[in-house]
C-alpha positions in Angstrom: 0.0 0.0 0.0 1.1 3.6 -0.6 -0.4 6.9 0.2 -1.1 7.8 -3.4 -3.6 4.9 -3.6 -5.8 6.5 -0.9 -8.7 8.6 -2.4 -8.2 11.6 -0.1 -6.1 14.7 -0.6 -4.6 16.3 2.6 -1.9 14.6 4.7 -4.1 14.4 7.7 -6.9 12.6 5.8 -4.4 10.3 4.2 -3.0 9.3 7.6 -6.5 8.8 9.0 -7.6 6.7 6.0 -4.4 4.6 6.2 -4.9 3.8 9.8 -8.5 3.0 9.5 -7.7 0.7 6.6 -5.1 -1.0 8.8 -7.9 -1.9 11.2 -7.9 0.8 13.9 -11.3 1.9 15.0 -10.5 5.5 16.1 -7.9 8.0 14.9 -7.2 11.5 16.2 -4.5 14.1 16.0 -3.0 16.4 18.5 0.2 18.4 19.3 2.8 17.8 22.0 1.8 21.0 24.0 -1.8 19.9 24.3 -1.0 17.7 27.3 1.1 20.3 29.3 -1.3 20.1 32.3 -0.9 16.3 32.5 2.7 16.6 33.7 2.0 18.4 37.0 -0.9 16.0 37.7 1.5 13.1 37.2 4.1 14.6 39.5 1.5 15.1 42.2 0.3 11.5 41.8 3.8 10.2 42.1 4.5 12.4 45.1 1.5 10.9 46.9 2.9 7.4 46.3 -0.2 6.3 44.4 2.0 4.3 41.9 2.9 1.7 44.6 5.9 -0.3 43.5 5.7 0.6 39.9 9.1 2.3 40.0 9.3 2.6 36.3 6.5 5.2 36.5 8.9 7.4 38.6 12.2 6.7 36.9 11.0 7.9 33.5 8.5 10.5 34.8 10.5 13.2 33.0 9.8 11.5 29.6 6.1 11.2 30.5 5.5 14.8 31.4 5.9 16.0 27.8 6.2 14.1 24.5 9.1 16.1 23.3 11.1 15.0 26.4 10.8 11.5 25.0 11.5 12.5 21.4 12.5 16.1 20.8 11.6 16.0 17.1 7.9 15.4 17.8 5.7 18.0 16.2 2.4 16.1 15.8 0.9 13.0 17.4 -1.5 10.6 16.0 -3.5 8.6 18.6 -5.2 5.4 17.5 -7.8 3.3 19.3 -8.8 -0.4 18.9 -12.1 -1.5 20.1 -12.0 -4.6 22.4 -15.6 -4.4 23.6 -16.9 -7.7 25.0 -20.0 -9.4 23.7 -23.0 -9.4 26.0 -24.1 -11.2 28.0 -21.7 -14.1 27.7 -18.6 -12.0 28.4 -20.0 -9.5 30.9 -17.2 -9.2 33.5 -19.7 -8.3 36.3 -21.9 -11.3 35.7 -19.0 -13.7 36.2 -18.2 -12.4 39.7 -20.8 -14.6 41.2 -19.4 -17.8 39.7 -17.1 -18.5 42.6 -15.5 -21.8 41.4 -14.2 -20.0 38.2 -11.7 -17.3 37.8 -12.5 -13.8 36.4 -9.9 -12.6 34.0 -10.0 -9.0 32.7 -11.6 -8.6 29.3 -8.5 -7.2 27.8 -6.4 -10.3 28.6 -8.8 -13.0 27.3 -7.5 -12.7 23.7 -4.2 -12.1 22.1 -1.8 -9.6 23.6 -2.9 -6.2 22.2 0.6 -4.9 22.4 1.7 -7.3 19.7 -1.4 -6.8 17.6 -1.4 -3.1 17.6 2.4 -2.5 17.3 2.5 -4.8 14.2 -0.2 -2.7 12.6 1.4 0.6 13.6 4.8 -0.4 12.3 3.3 -1.4 9.0 1.5 2.0 8.7 4.7 3.8 9.9 6.7 2.3 7.0 4.1 3.7 4.5 4.1 7.1 6.2 7.9 7.3 6.3 8.1 6.6 2.5 5.1 8.8 1.6 6.0 11.9 3.6 9.8 11.3 4.0 9.5 12.1 7.7 10.9 10.6 10.8 8.4 9.0 13.3 8.1 6.8 16.3 5.4 4.3 17.3 4.3 3.4 20.8 1.8 1.0 22.3 1.7 1.3 26.1 5.2 0.0 27.0 7.0 3.4 26.5 6.7 6.4 28.9 3.8 8.0 26.9 0.7 9.4 28.6 -1.7 7.8 26.2 -5.0 8.8 27.9 -4.3 12.5 28.1 -3.1 12.4 24.5 -6.2 10.5 23.4 -8.4 13.1 25.1 -6.5 15.9 23.4 -6.9 14.1 20.1 -10.7 13.8 20.5 -10.9 10.1 21.1 -12.6 10.4 24.4 -12.1 11.7 27.9 -10.6 10.4 31.2 -13.5 9.4 33.3 -13.6 9.6 37.1 -12.0 6.1 37.1 -9.1 7.7 35.2 -9.5 5.4 32.2 -10.6 6.7 28.8 -14.3 6.8 28.0 -15.4 7.1 24.4 -18.8 8.2 23.1 -18.6 5.4 20.5 -16.8 2.6 22.3 -17.5 3.2 26.0 -14.6 2.0 28.2 -13.2 -0.5 25.7 -10.4 1.1 23.7 -6.8 0.0 23.5 -4.5 3.0 22.7 -1.4 3.5 20.6 0.4 6.6 19.2 2.6 7.7 16.4 4.9 10.6 17.0 5.6 12.5 13.8 8.3 15.0 12.9 5.9 17.0 10.7 3.1 19.4 11.3 -0.5 18.1 11.1 -3.5 20.2 12.1 -4.8 18.9 15.4 -8.4 17.7 16.0 -10.6 19.3 18.6 -10.1 17.8 22.1 -12.9 15.8 23.8 -14.8 17.3 26.8 -15.5 15.4 30.0 -19.1 14.2 29.8 -19.3 12.1 33.0 -21.5 14.7 34.6 -22.6 13.9 38.1 -22.3 10.1 37.6 -20.0 8.3 40.0 -20.9 4.7 39.4 -17.3 3.8 38.7 -16.2 5.1 42.1 -19.0 3.5 44.0 -18.5 0.0 42.6 -14.8 -0.3 43.4 -14.5 -3.2 45.9 -11.3 -1.9 47.5 -12.0 1.9 47.6 -9.1 2.6 45.2 -10.4 6.1 44.4 -9.5 8.6 47.1 -11.3 11.3 44.9 -12.8 11.5 41.4 -10.1 11.3 38.7 -7.5 10.0 41.2 -6.6 6.3 41.6 -4.5 4.9 44.3 -2.9 1.9 42.6 -1.9 0.3 45.9 -5.6 -0.4 46.5 -6.5 -1.4 42.9 -7.2 -5.1 42.2 -5.7 -4.7 38.7 -2.5 -3.4 40.2 -2.5 -6.0 43.0 -3.0 -9.0 40.7 -0.8 -7.9 37.8 1.9 -5.4 38.9 2.4 -6.2 42.6 5.1 -8.8 43.1 4.7 -9.4 46.8 2.2 -11.0 49.2 -1.1 -9.3 48.7 -2.2 -7.5 52.0 -4.9 -9.2 54.0 -7.4 -6.4 53.7 -7.7 -6.8 49.9 -7.9 -10.6 49.7 -11.6 -11.1 50.4 -12.7 -8.1 48.2 -10.7 -9.7 45.3 -13.3 -12.4 45.1 -12.6 -14.5 42.0 -10.6 -11.8 40.2 -7.4 -13.6 39.3 -6.0 -11.2 36.7 -7.2 -7.6 36.6 -10.5 -6.0 37.5 -13.1 -4.5 35.1 -15.7 -3.3 37.6 -15.2 0.4 37.2 -15.1 0.0 33.4 -18.0 -2.3 33.0 -20.4 -0.2 35.1 -19.9 2.9 33.0 -23.2 4.1 31.4 -21.4 5.1 28.2 -21.0 1.4 27.5 -24.5 1.3 26.2 -23.1 2.8 23.0 -20.3 0.3 22.8 -20.3 -2.7 20.4 -18.5 -6.0 20.6 -15.1 -6.0 18.9 -14.9 -7.3 15.3 -11.2 -8.0 15.7 -10.7 -11.7 16.0 -7.4 -11.3 17.8 -9.3 -9.7 20.7 -12.0 -12.3 20.8 -11.7 -14.3 24.1 -10.3 -17.7 24.1 -13.0 -20.1 25.3 -10.8 -21.5 28.0 -10.1 -18.0 29.5 -13.7 -16.7 29.7 -14.4 -18.4 33.0 -11.7 -21.0 33.7 -12.1 -23.4 36.6 -9.9 -22.4 39.6 -9.1 -26.0 40.3 -7.5 -26.4 36.9 -5.5 -23.2 37.2 -4.2 -24.1 40.6 -2.3 -27.1 39.2 -0.3 -25.2 36.6 3.5 -25.5 36.8 5.8 -23.1 35.0 5.9 -25.1 31.8 2.1 -25.6 31.6 1.5 -21.9 32.6 3.7 -20.8 29.7 1.9 -23.1 27.3 -1.6 -22.1 28.3 -0.9 -18.4 28.2 1.4 -18.3 25.2 0.6 -15.1 23.3 -1.4 -13.7 26.2 -0.5 -10.6 28.3 -1.1 -12.8 31.4 2.2 -14.6 30.6 4.3 -11.6 31.6 3.4 -11.8 35.3 4.8 -15.3 35.6 3.3 -18.5 37.0 4.0 -17.8 40.7 2.1 -14.5 40.9 -0.8 -15.9 38.8 -1.2 -19.0 41.0 -0.9 -16.7 44.1 -4.0 -14.9 42.8 -5.8 -18.3 42.1 -5.2 -19.4 45.7 -6.9 -16.2 47.0 -9.9 -16.8 44.6 -10.1 -20.4 45.9 -10.1 -19.2 49.5 -13.0 -16.8 48.6 -14.9 -19.6 46.8 -16.0 -21.1 50.1 -16.0 -24.6 48.6 -14.5 -27.2 50.9 -14.1 -29.5 47.9 -11.2 -27.3 46.8 -9.3 -27.9 50.0 -7.4 -30.9 48.5 -6.2 -28.6 45.7 -5.1 -26.0 48.2 -3.2 -28.6 50.2 -1.1 -29.6 47.2 0.0 -25.9 47.0 1.2 -25.9 50.6 4.5 -27.5 49.4 4.8 -25.4 46.3 8.3 -24.1 45.5 7.1 -20.5 45.5 6.6 -18.8 48.9 4.0 -16.5 47.2 1.9 -19.5 46.4 2.4 -21.3 49.7 1.5 -18.2 51.7 -1.8 -17.7 49.9 -2.5 -21.5 50.1 -2.2 -21.2 53.9 -4.7 -18.3 53.8 -7.0 -20.4 51.7 -6.7 -23.2 54.2 -8.0 -20.8 56.9 -11.0 -20.0 54.8 -11.9 -23.5 53.8 -10.9 -25.9 56.5 -12.4 -26.5 59.9 -10.5 -26.1 63.1 -9.4 -29.8 63.3 -8.1 -29.8 59.7 -6.3 -26.5 60.1 -4.5 -27.7 63.2 -3.4 -30.9 61.5 -2.1 -29.1 58.5 -0.3 -26.6 60.6 1.4 -29.3 62.6 2.4 -31.0 59.4 3.8 -28.0 57.6 5.1 -25.5 60.1 8.2 -27.5 61.2 9.6 -27.7 57.7 8.6 -24.2 56.6 11.5 -21.7 56.3 9.9 -18.6 54.7 8.9 -16.0 57.3 5.9 -14.7 55.3 4.5 -18.2 55.0 5.0 -18.9 58.7 3.3 -15.6 59.5 0.2 -16.8 57.6 0.2 -20.1 59.6 0.3 -18.2 62.9 
């Protein structure tokens, strides 16, 4: 494909047509200075410690505060969105919270890794743009220090709701974002305006109270952060509220009224794999490292590793309240990972009666060497 084949005239229209033809669902344009106010908000958020142990947010904060700090040649920015909206009612993330013997995986992680899908398309489009306009450019999909959501709002794709995620008039809460930084001038689109109004459904539904105020999220209390980014032993106060959420949490996204305008994604790469829509917790608990890698090959879940994932599964099993899962938990009491063993002990406390707990404690405490696991026993 080349730009000359596109039946539009201006550079802006050619870029938009190209990206839509490549399969993106939303395309907007902005300039680096349009997100100047996002920098001070980020600095304040970091100063409050709301990023938890995501040190990479802080170490590259300077690059995040302004696009030209990341790439000085940036003169225009193209923001793209890909719809990953779930089908209803089969894939409604809220409906699955009551199915306690099965795990609830965030909608975005049930299909192929969007980083790979979107970056491949962006790079393909970038080659065409580089040849057609003879300009330098950079492409980004989430992994670089780019403030995608403020850029998307400035480019007219949507606005940051009170839950801090992007909300679109056309796609609700279900847009993956990417960006192309261009070393050429393109007329920007009009920015979106915040249309949340007085609604605060996303704040009210959060099971852990992760929003100290509208438009501010404390990651340390967020189930998505705890199950994906957090590498340690999940604090006691968050375990019961986690329910059966074993990777991410969609509550604040799913409850948004703007989702009534959303549609199910037509992108087959984002369609959920059948085995990930509502997997049995008992099956997931038995995954070793090799089987974990096999099951989650090509999935964003793979990046957190087997130990953190099974840690989350143990908490979900403890919350299931099904004594029949106790045998599965007992096998995890001798797991090689202290993360898994500790949460298996917690699950024992939830599922076993006093006699069984005492017997298991007597059998495992004498040989346990990890202080965190011992603290769970005691």
